[in-house]
C-alpha positions as CSV (number, residue, x, y, z in Angstrom):
1,M,61.9,117.7,156.7
2,K,61.3,117.5,153.1
3,R,59.1,120.0,153.9
4,L,62.1,122.4,154.6
5,D,63.8,121.2,150.8
6,N,60.9,122.5,149.4
7,Y,60.9,125.9,150.6
8,L,64.8,126.3,150.3
9,K,64.3,125.3,146.6
10,I,61.6,128.2,146.2
11,A,63.3,131.0,147.9
12,L,66.7,130.2,146.3
13,T,64.8,130.3,142.8
14,F,62.6,133.5,144.0
15,L,66.5,135.1,145.1
16,F,67.8,134.1,141.4
17,S,65.0,135.6,139.3
18,I,65.2,138.9,141.3
19,V,69.1,138.9,140.6
20,G,68.4,137.4,136.9
21,I,65.6,140.5,136.5
22,S,68.1,143.2,138.3
23,L,70.7,142.3,135.6
24,M,68.3,142.4,132.9
25,A,67.5,146.3,134.3
26,Q,70.9,147.0,133.9
27,V,71.1,146.7,129.9
28,S,69.5,149.3,128.2
29,C,69.0,149.5,124.0
30,T,67.3,152.8,122.5
31,A,66.5,153.0,119.2
32,Q,66.5,156.6,117.7
33,A,65.3,158.7,114.5
34,P,64.0,161.5,113.4
35,S,60.5,162.2,114.1
36,Q,59.9,163.3,110.1
37,V,61.2,162.4,107.1
38,G,60.2,163.2,103.4
39,V,59.6,160.7,101.1
40,G,63.2,159.1,99.5
41,Q,65.3,160.9,102.2
42,A,67.8,159.5,103.6
43,F,68.2,159.5,107.1
44,R,69.9,157.6,110.1
45,Y,68.6,155.3,112.4
46,Q,70.5,154.2,114.8
47,V,70.2,151.9,118.5
48,T,72.5,152.1,121.2
49,L,73.4,149.7,123.5
50,N,75.3,150.1,127.2
51,E,76.6,146.6,127.1
52,K,78.5,145.2,124.1
53,P,76.0,142.4,122.5
54,S,77.4,139.1,121.4
55,K,75.1,138.5,118.6
56,M,72.3,140.7,116.5
57,L,69.1,138.2,116.6
58,N,66.6,139.7,114.0
59,T,66.2,142.9,112.1
60,N,62.9,144.7,110.6
61,F,62.7,148.4,109.0
62,G,59.2,147.8,107.7
63,S,58.4,150.0,104.5
64,F,61.6,152.0,104.9
65,D,64.4,150.8,102.5
66,V,68.0,150.6,103.9
67,L,70.8,152.2,102.3
68,N,73.5,151.8,104.3
69,G,74.6,149.7,107.2
70,P,74.9,148.8,110.3
71,S,78.2,150.5,110.9
72,Q,79.4,149.8,114.2
73,G,80.9,151.8,116.6
74,S,81.8,151.8,120.5
75,S,82.6,154.5,122.8
76,S,83.1,154.6,126.7
77,S,83.4,157.8,129.2
78,I,85.2,158.4,132.5
79,S,83.7,160.9,135.5
80,I,85.2,161.4,138.9
81,I,82.9,163.5,141.2
82,N,83.3,163.8,144.6
83,G,86.8,161.3,144.4
84,Q,84.9,158.7,142.9
85,M,85.5,157.6,139.4
86,T,82.6,156.2,137.2
87,K,83.2,154.6,133.4
88,S,80.2,153.9,130.9
89,S,80.5,152.4,128.0
90,S,78.0,152.6,124.3
91,Y,77.5,150.1,121.4
92,S,75.7,152.0,118.5
93,Y,74.8,149.8,115.3
94,T,73.9,152.7,112.9
95,Y,71.8,152.4,109.6
96,T,71.1,154.6,106.6
97,L,67.5,154.4,105.8
98,A,65.4,156.2,103.0
99,A,61.1,156.5,103.5
100,T,59.0,154.8,100.8
101,K,55.7,155.8,101.1
102,E,53.8,158.5,103.0
103,G,52.1,158.9,106.3
104,Q,53.1,157.3,109.9
105,Q,55.4,154.0,109.0
106,T,56.6,152.3,112.6
107,I,60.2,150.9,112.6
108,P,59.9,147.7,114.9
109,G,62.5,147.2,117.9
110,I,66.4,145.3,116.9
111,T,66.6,142.4,119.1
112,F,70.0,141.5,120.4
113,S,71.9,138.7,122.3
114,V,73.6,140.3,125.7
115,N,75.0,138.0,128.2
116,G,72.9,135.0,127.2
117,S,70.0,136.9,127.6
118,Q,67.6,138.4,124.3
119,V,67.0,142.6,125.0
120,K,64.8,144.6,122.2
121,S,64.6,147.7,121.3
122,N,62.0,150.3,121.7
123,S,60.3,150.7,118.0
124,V,60.2,154.1,116.4
125,T,57.4,156.2,114.3
126,I,58.2,158.2,112.0
127,N,55.9,161.0,110.1
128,V,56.8,160.4,106.6
129,V,55.8,163.7,104.5
130,K,55.6,164.3,100.7
131,D,57.8,167.3,100.6
132,G,60.5,166.1,102.8
133,G,60.1,169.0,105.2
134,G,60.0,168.7,109.0
135,G,62.1,171.9,110.6
136,G,64.8,171.5,112.8
137,Q,65.3,167.5,113.2
138,T,64.6,166.7,109.6
139,Q,67.3,169.2,108.3
140,Q,70.2,167.8,110.8
141,A,69.0,164.0,110.2
142,Q,69.5,165.1,106.2
143,G,72.8,166.7,107.6
144,Q,73.8,163.6,109.2
145,G,73.2,161.4,105.9
146,R,75.2,163.8,103.8
147,Q,78.2,163.2,106.0
148,R,77.8,159.6,106.5
149,Q,77.6,159.5,102.6
150,Q,80.5,161.6,102.0
151,Q,82.4,159.6,104.7
152,S,81.2,156.6,102.6
153,Q,82.9,157.8,99.3
154,G,86.7,157.0,101.3
155,F,85.8,153.5,99.9
156,N,86.8,153.3,96.0
157,K,85.5,149.7,94.6
158,K,87.9,150.3,91.9
159,D,90.7,149.9,94.6
160,V,89.9,146.3,94.4
161,F,90.2,144.0,91.3
162,V,92.1,140.5,89.7
163,K,94.2,140.1,86.8
164,A,95.2,138.1,84.8
165,Y,98.5,137.9,83.0
166,C,99.7,135.2,80.4
167,S,103.1,134.3,79.0
168,N,102.6,133.7,75.7
169,T,98.9,134.3,73.8
170,N,100.1,132.8,70.5
171,P,101.5,129.5,72.0
172,Y,102.0,126.2,70.0
173,V,99.3,123.5,70.7
174,G,101.9,121.3,73.8
175,E,103.6,124.8,74.6
176,Q,103.8,125.4,78.1
177,V,102.1,128.9,79.0
178,I,102.3,130.3,82.5
179,I,99.0,132.1,83.9
180,T,99.4,134.1,86.9
181,H,96.3,135.9,88.7
182,K,96.9,138.7,91.1
183,L,94.4,140.5,93.7
184,Y,95.7,144.3,93.8
185,I,94.2,145.4,97.0
186,G,94.3,150.0,97.1
187,P,94.9,151.9,100.0
188,S,91.1,152.5,100.7
189,V,90.9,149.2,102.6
190,N,92.8,150.4,105.6
191,G,90.8,148.0,108.3
192,G,91.8,144.7,106.7
193,Y,90.2,142.1,104.3
194,Q,88.6,138.3,103.5
195,V,88.3,136.0,101.0
196,T,85.6,134.4,101.2
197,N,85.5,132.1,98.2
198,V,87.7,131.1,95.5
199,N,86.5,129.9,91.8
200,A,89.3,129.0,89.7
201,P,88.5,128.8,86.3
202,T,87.8,126.0,83.5
203,Q,90.3,125.5,81.3
204,S,88.6,123.1,78.7
205,G,91.3,122.0,75.6
206,L,94.2,122.1,78.1
207,W,96.4,120.2,80.2
208,S,97.1,122.3,83.4
209,Y,99.4,122.4,86.4
210,T,98.7,124.4,89.5
211,L,102.4,125.8,90.7
212,G,103.7,126.9,94.0
213,N,103.7,125.3,97.5
214,P,100.2,125.5,97.9
215,D,100.9,125.6,101.9
216,A,102.3,129.2,101.5
217,D,101.2,132.3,102.1
218,A,100.7,133.7,98.7
219,P,103.5,135.7,97.3
220,R,103.4,139.8,98.1
221,S,104.4,142.5,96.9
222,T,103.8,146.1,95.9
223,E,102.8,148.1,92.5
224,I,102.0,151.8,91.8
225,I,99.0,152.5,89.2
226,D,98.2,155.7,88.5
227,G,99.5,157.1,91.4
228,K,98.4,154.9,94.1
229,K,99.9,152.3,95.9
230,Y,98.6,148.9,95.7
231,T,99.7,146.2,98.0
232,V,99.6,142.8,95.2
233,F,99.2,139.1,96.1
234,E,99.7,136.5,93.5
235,V,96.9,134.2,94.5
236,R,97.2,131.8,91.5
237,R,100.3,130.9,89.0
238,T,99.1,127.9,86.0
239,A,101.3,125.7,83.9
240,V,98.8,125.0,80.4
241,F,99.2,123.2,77.8
242,P,97.3,123.3,74.8
243,Q,96.0,120.6,73.6
244,K,94.4,121.3,70.2
245,S,95.1,124.4,67.5
246,G,92.8,127.2,67.4
247,K,91.3,129.6,70.0
248,I,91.1,128.5,73.4
249,T,89.3,131.0,76.0
250,V,90.4,130.4,79.8
251,T,87.3,131.4,81.7
252,P,88.0,134.6,85.0
253,F,89.3,134.1,88.0
254,E,86.6,134.9,90.8
255,I,86.7,135.1,94.3
256,G,84.5,136.9,97.2
257,F,85.9,139.4,98.9
258,V,85.7,141.4,102.1
259,A,87.2,144.8,102.2
260,R,86.8,146.7,106.2
261,V,86.9,150.4,105.7
262,I,87.5,152.1,109.3
263,Y,85.6,155.7,109.3
264,T,87.2,158.6,112.0
265,Q,83.4,160.3,113.0
266,Q,83.9,163.7,114.2
267,S,81.6,164.7,117.4
268,N,81.1,167.4,119.9
269,D,82.2,164.9,122.9
270,P,85.3,166.5,124.1
271,F,86.5,163.2,125.1
272,D,86.4,162.1,121.6
273,M,87.7,165.3,120.2
274,F,90.5,164.4,122.7
275,F,90.9,160.8,121.1
276,G,90.7,162.2,117.1
277,G,86.8,161.2,117.0
278,R,84.9,158.4,117.1
279,Q,85.7,155.5,115.1
280,Y,83.6,152.6,113.3
281,A,83.9,150.4,110.6
282,Q,82.3,149.3,107.6
283,D,82.7,146.5,105.6
284,Y,81.8,145.6,101.9
285,E,81.0,142.4,100.0
286,L,82.7,142.4,96.8
287,D,82.9,139.6,94.3
288,L,85.7,140.3,91.9
289,K,86.2,138.7,88.1
290,S,89.5,138.8,86.2
291,N,89.8,139.2,83.0
292,S,89.3,135.8,80.7
293,V,92.6,134.9,78.7
294,V,92.1,133.9,75.1
295,L,95.4,131.6,73.5
296,N,95.5,131.3,69.7
297,C,97.2,128.3,69.5
298,K,98.9,127.1,66.4
299,A,99.4,123.5,64.9
300,L,102.8,122.5,64.7
301,P,104.9,122.3,61.4
302,E,104.2,119.1,59.4
303,S,107.0,119.4,57.2
304,K,110.3,117.8,58.9
305,Q,108.4,116.1,61.0
306,P,110.6,113.2,62.5
307,E,108.7,110.1,62.4
308,D,109.0,109.1,66.1
309,F,107.0,112.4,66.6
310,S,104.8,112.0,69.5
311,G,103.7,115.5,70.5
312,L,106.2,116.8,72.9
313,V,106.8,120.6,73.1
314,G,109.6,122.3,75.4
315,S,113.6,122.0,76.0
316,F,114.6,118.3,76.7
317,K,117.5,116.4,77.3
318,L,118.0,112.3,76.8
319,S,120.6,110.1,78.8
320,S,121.2,106.2,79.2
321,N,122.6,103.7,81.4
322,L,123.2,100.2,81.4
323,S,123.9,98.6,84.4
324,R,126.6,96.1,83.1
325,N,127.3,94.9,79.6
326,T,129.2,91.6,80.5
327,L,127.3,88.9,82.3
328,K,126.1,85.1,81.8
329,T,122.8,83.1,80.5
330,N,119.9,84.0,82.6
331,D,121.3,86.8,84.2
332,A,119.6,90.4,84.4
333,A,120.8,93.6,83.0
334,N,119.0,97.1,83.8
335,L,118.4,99.3,81.2
336,T,117.6,103.0,82.3
337,I,116.8,106.0,79.8
338,T,116.1,109.5,81.2
339,V,114.2,112.6,79.5
340,S,114.5,115.5,80.6
341,G,113.5,118.8,80.8
342,T,111.1,121.8,80.6
343,G,107.5,120.8,79.3
344,N,104.6,118.3,79.7
345,L,106.6,114.9,80.5
346,Q,103.5,113.3,81.6
347,H,103.1,113.0,78.0
348,V,106.5,111.3,77.0
349,E,105.7,107.3,75.8
350,A,108.7,105.1,76.2
351,P,111.4,105.1,73.0
352,V,110.8,102.0,70.7
353,I,114.1,99.8,70.8
354,E,115.0,96.7,68.4
355,F,116.2,94.1,71.2
356,P,117.4,91.1,70.2
357,S,115.3,88.1,69.9
358,D,117.5,85.9,72.2
359,F,117.0,88.7,75.0
360,D,114.0,88.2,77.2
361,V,112.8,92.1,78.1
362,T,110.0,93.1,80.8
363,D,107.8,96.5,80.0
364,P,109.7,99.2,81.1
365,K,109.0,100.8,84.7
366,I,107.8,104.3,84.5
367,T,108.9,106.9,87.3
368,D,108.1,110.2,87.0
369,N,110.1,112.9,88.4
370,I,107.9,116.4,88.3
371,N,108.5,119.9,89.6
372,T,105.7,122.2,90.0
373,R,107.1,124.2,93.4
374,G,108.8,126.5,90.9
375,N,107.6,129.3,88.2
376,S,107.2,126.4,85.5
377,V,106.9,121.9,84.9
378,T,110.2,120.8,84.9
379,G,111.6,117.5,86.0
380,S,112.3,113.7,84.6
381,R,110.6,110.6,83.2
382,T,112.8,107.3,83.6
383,F,112.0,104.2,81.8
384,E,113.9,101.1,83.1
385,Y,114.2,98.0,81.6
386,I,115.2,94.3,83.2
387,I,117.0,92.5,80.3
388,I,117.8,88.8,80.3
389,P,119.7,87.1,77.8
390,R,119.3,83.4,77.3
391,E,121.6,82.7,74.7
392,T,125.6,83.1,74.7
393,G,126.8,85.2,72.3
394,D,127.9,89.2,71.6
395,F,125.0,91.3,71.4
396,T,123.9,94.8,70.1
397,I,121.2,97.4,71.8
398,P,120.7,99.7,69.2
399,A,120.5,103.4,70.5
400,A,117.1,104.7,71.8
401,T,115.7,108.4,70.0
402,F,113.5,110.8,71.2
403,S,111.7,114.3,69.1
404,Y,110.3,116.9,69.9
405,F,109.5,120.6,69.1
406,D,111.1,123.3,70.5
407,P,109.5,126.8,70.1
408,Q,112.4,129.1,70.8
409,S,114.3,127.9,67.2
410,H,111.0,126.6,65.5
411,S,112.3,123.3,64.4
412,Y,112.3,119.8,65.2
413,K,114.9,118.6,67.5
414,T,115.9,114.4,67.5
415,L,117.7,113.1,70.9
416,T,119.9,109.7,70.9
417,T,121.5,107.6,73.4
418,E,124.5,105.5,72.6
419,S,124.1,101.9,71.5
420,Y,125.5,99.1,73.6
421,T,127.8,95.9,73.1
422,M,127.0,93.0,75.5
423,K,128.7,89.9,75.6
424,V,127.2,86.9,77.0
425,E,128.8,84.0,78.3
426,K,127.3,80.6,79.8
427,G,126.1,80.3,82.1
428,K,125.1,77.9,85.1
429,G,122.1,76.9,83.7
430,G,123.2,76.6,80.1
431,D,126.1,73.9,80.5
432,V,126.0,70.8,78.7
433,A,126.6,67.7,80.6
434,T,129.3,65.3,79.3
435,V,128.8,61.8,80.0
436,S,131.8,59.3,80.0
437,S,132.3,55.5,78.9
438,A,131.9,52.8,81.8
439,N,135.1,50.6,81.9
440,Q,133.9,47.4,80.2
441,K,135.1,43.8,82.0
442,D,135.4,40.4,80.9
443,I,132.3,38.0,80.5
444,K,132.4,35.5,83.2
445,F,129.8,32.3,83.2
446,L,128.3,32.1,86.9
447,S,127.0,28.6,85.8
448,K,126.8,26.6,83.2
449,D,126.2,27.3,79.6
450,I,122.9,25.2,79.0
451,R,120.6,24.3,82.0
452,Y,118.7,21.6,81.8
453,I,114.4,21.5,81.4
454,K,112.7,21.0,84.2
455,T,109.9,17.7,83.7
456,K,107.7,18.9,86.5
457,G,107.4,22.1,88.2
458,K,104.2,24.9,88.1
459,A,101.4,25.0,85.6
460,F,102.2,27.6,82.7
461,Y,100.1,30.5,82.9
462,P,99.0,32.8,80.1
463,Q,101.0,35.4,79.2
464,K,100.2,39.1,79.6
465,A,99.8,41.1,76.7
466,E,102.7,43.2,75.8
467,F,102.6,46.6,74.9
468,F,104.1,47.3,71.9
469,A,101.6,47.7,69.0
470,S,99.0,48.0,71.9
471,P,96.0,50.6,71.9
472,W,98.3,52.6,74.6
473,F,101.2,52.4,72.5
474,Y,99.6,54.5,70.0
475,V,98.2,56.5,72.4
476,G,102.0,57.6,74.0
477,M,102.9,58.2,70.4
478,V,100.1,60.7,69.2
479,L,99.8,62.5,72.6
480,P,103.5,64.4,72.8
481,L,102.3,65.4,68.8
482,L,98.9,66.7,70.3
483,L,100.6,68.4,73.6
484,L,103.2,70.0,70.6
485,A,100.4,71.6,68.8
486,V,98.2,72.6,71.7
487,F,101.3,74.6,72.7
488,V,102.1,76.2,69.6
489,I,98.8,77.4,69.2
490,V,98.9,79.0,73.2
491,W,102.6,80.0,72.3
492,K,101.3,82.1,69.2
493,K,98.2,83.5,70.7
494,L,100.1,84.9,73.4
495,M,102.9,86.4,71.3
496,E,100.0,88.0,69.4
497,T,98.4,89.2,72.2
498,K,101.2,91.1,73.5
499,Q,102.8,92.3,70.3
500,D,98.9,94.2,70.6
501,V,99.4,96.8,72.6
502,A,96.3,99.0,73.0
503,L,94.8,95.4,73.7
504,V,98.0,94.4,76.9
505,K,97.0,97.9,78.3
506,D,93.7,97.6,78.4
507,R,94.5,94.1,80.1
508,R,96.4,96.1,82.1
509,A,94.7,99.1,83.3
510,N,92.5,97.6,85.8
511,K,95.9,95.8,87.5
512,V,98.2,99.2,87.3
513,A,95.5,101.5,88.2
514,K,95.1,99.6,91.2
515,K,98.3,99.5,92.0
516,R,98.6,103.1,91.9
517,L,95.4,103.6,93.7
518,K,96.9,101.6,96.7
519,R,99.6,104.3,96.5
520,A,97.3,106.9,97.1
521,G,95.8,105.4,99.9
522,Q,98.8,105.5,101.6
523,L,99.4,109.5,100.9
524,L,95.8,109.9,102.2
525,K,96.8,107.8,105.6
526,A,100.2,109.9,105.6
527,E,98.1,113.4,104.7
528,Q,99.8,114.6,102.2
529,K,97.6,116.4,100.6
530,E,99.3,117.7,97.2
531,D,100.9,114.3,96.4
532,F,97.3,112.8,96.9
533,Y,95.7,114.6,94.7
534,V,98.6,114.3,92.2
535,E,98.4,110.6,92.3
536,I,94.3,110.6,91.6
537,S,94.6,112.8,89.3
538,Q,97.5,110.4,87.5
539,V,95.1,107.4,88.3
540,L,92.4,108.7,86.2
541,W,94.4,109.8,83.2
542,G,96.4,106.7,83.0
543,Y,93.3,104.7,83.2
544,M,91.5,106.4,80.4
545,S,94.5,106.0,78.5
546,D,94.8,102.3,78.9
547,K,91.4,100.8,79.0
548,F,89.9,103.4,75.7
549,H,93.6,103.7,73.8
550,I,94.1,106.9,73.7
551,P,97.7,108.1,73.7
552,L,98.7,110.4,76.4
553,S,98.9,113.2,74.2
554,Q,95.8,113.6,72.7
555,L,94.4,113.4,76.5
556,S,91.8,115.7,77.2
557,M,88.2,116.3,79.1
558,D,86.8,116.4,75.5
559,T,88.3,113.4,74.3
560,V,87.6,111.3,77.0
561,E,84.1,112.7,77.3
562,E,83.8,111.4,73.3
563,K,85.5,108.1,74.2
564,L,83.1,107.4,77.1
565,K,79.9,108.2,74.9
566,Q,81.3,106.1,72.3
567,K,81.7,102.9,74.7
568,N,78.0,103.3,75.8
569,V,78.9,104.7,79.3
570,P,76.2,106.4,80.9
571,D,76.2,109.9,81.2
572,E,75.8,109.9,84.8
573,D,79.5,107.9,84.9
574,V,80.8,110.6,82.6
575,Q,79.8,113.1,84.3
576,D,80.9,112.4,87.7
577,F,84.8,111.4,86.4
578,L,84.9,114.6,84.5
579,A,83.6,116.3,88.4
580,T,86.4,114.1,89.5
581,L,89.1,115.3,87.7
582,N,88.0,118.7,88.2
583,Q,87.5,118.6,91.9
584,C,91.0,117.1,91.9
585,E,92.6,120.5,90.4
586,F,90.3,122.6,92.8
587,A,90.5,120.5,96.0
588,R,93.8,121.4,97.3
589,F,92.6,125.2,97.4
590,A,89.0,124.5,98.9
591,P,88.3,125.3,103.2
592,G,87.3,122.8,105.1
593,D,88.3,119.2,106.2
594,S,90.9,118.1,103.9
595,S,90.7,114.7,105.2
596,Q,87.4,113.9,104.6
597,M,87.4,115.8,101.0
598,M,90.6,113.3,100.5
599,T,88.7,110.7,101.2
600,E,85.8,110.9,99.1
601,M,87.7,111.4,96.7
602,Y,89.5,108.4,97.1
603,Q,85.8,106.8,97.1
604,R,85.1,108.4,94.0
605,A,88.0,107.5,91.9
606,H,87.7,103.6,92.9
607,N,83.6,103.4,92.8
608,F,84.4,105.0,88.5
609,M,86.7,102.2,87.8
610,T,84.6,99.3,89.8
611,K,82.0,100.3,87.4
612,I,83.6,100.7,84.3
613,E,85.8,97.2,84.5
614,R,81.9,95.7,85.5
615,R,80.3,96.8,82.0
């Protein structure tokens, strides 16, 4: 029985081998080229298969240069003989080659993968002569080469380009400028196209926001240039805010582009002529680069500059609201101040308000509502104070002011909120307790006025020393004074620390950053890509502002790098921080696994802040 199984396995193996050989025998792969060409002469080298290959595995053209190709083509024919229909197909790969040296030169076969197996074409030997002679075949090859070159001239590389537009090349420092990059595709690209890589421009000295919806398709339009109709895509719109005066250059926007052009090749085949000729596609890989943008940034005028001006440029409004103006001691009220408009709202700092000394006021809670989905950066920043009065009376909360520079009128403007009057009444914790006197009663004798003295009784024992004038008495007298002195010293130190804004921000930097990093972690789990990268960027910039005492209006790549080096932070960590910020900006548009990139970005931000805190 076992021997029978072995015979059966051998028979099946032999049968499958025969079937595989017969299937392979049905696949033909033939290479053709002129038998003779001249040095430097362009000629056509073509490989034809009767089955469609899934992949070209290797090519080797020996001493011949490849001028063009491969261009792919396919054809099919139907024949009817004695009422029986037969259909055949062919797939061709055509190269335009040129010989580089004389003599008998051989082009090895090209290997393809067809139906999971490898098929190799025949090798071709060509006689390369010096003068380019060779009779009819060579002349025919030259004619075919000229025909192919004439067809290739149908694609003009100048039909595809990227152009950068700038809304204002002479802005003030801090003024919003819109830079738009557009991709133009001309009519010669008739077979489709693909963007393979995007390299966004570097913007040193600029605070930037990417505008528009990153999940939406690029806006599309058409333009007529020199009589040609172009399809135009707005590939990127960026709002930038110059951080310094002088000349700032935005480097070109670069993309990789593949243009596919469909050609129609005429032949003597009646079947091809009936359908208008044989078509084949040619792909052209292009590295496109836009023009650079140069900004000539003007310094803000120093004359008539308000004292509370913090560098904001744009158009803004100021509003405020007090939740209630009548309350009791130890109750809380909310004062909110909102700055809204068009400009770099994330650089708006909390207004300075002189609250009454009898009020306990928390540091403001900052809420940003930044809108970058439109054609410019708009939105609002809100500061919320919690006020707790400790004493009764009528108090006044003075008005808050906000100053900015208006580039339209070329002047400074100051906005002012209304002042608020708050009436504070006694609360439960502030009531003064009253004590009533007890009713007097007559004194009554409970026994005799003078009791007799006992002559017998227990022996006398020494009485314990009195507490008065004892060492513990003096300790009890001095200890409260010492505790009071310690309390005053600690309180004074706390007040000095609270007034030192830079020190407070330094101590709060890590705490605030971790809190915002926690929110970024929640956005990461929810896979909210756009909000996640905005939150990570704000975490890093806010941490640098608080930790190294840099005002938000002065934050830039240059100032951060300079501060980190002054603090003796290793260059490796400095470059890691700058790279993290750049990657935040570009990762939203980078191809690949977005969740993996977001996880890597979260970990890099956490590791950087951990290194800084350990120093």
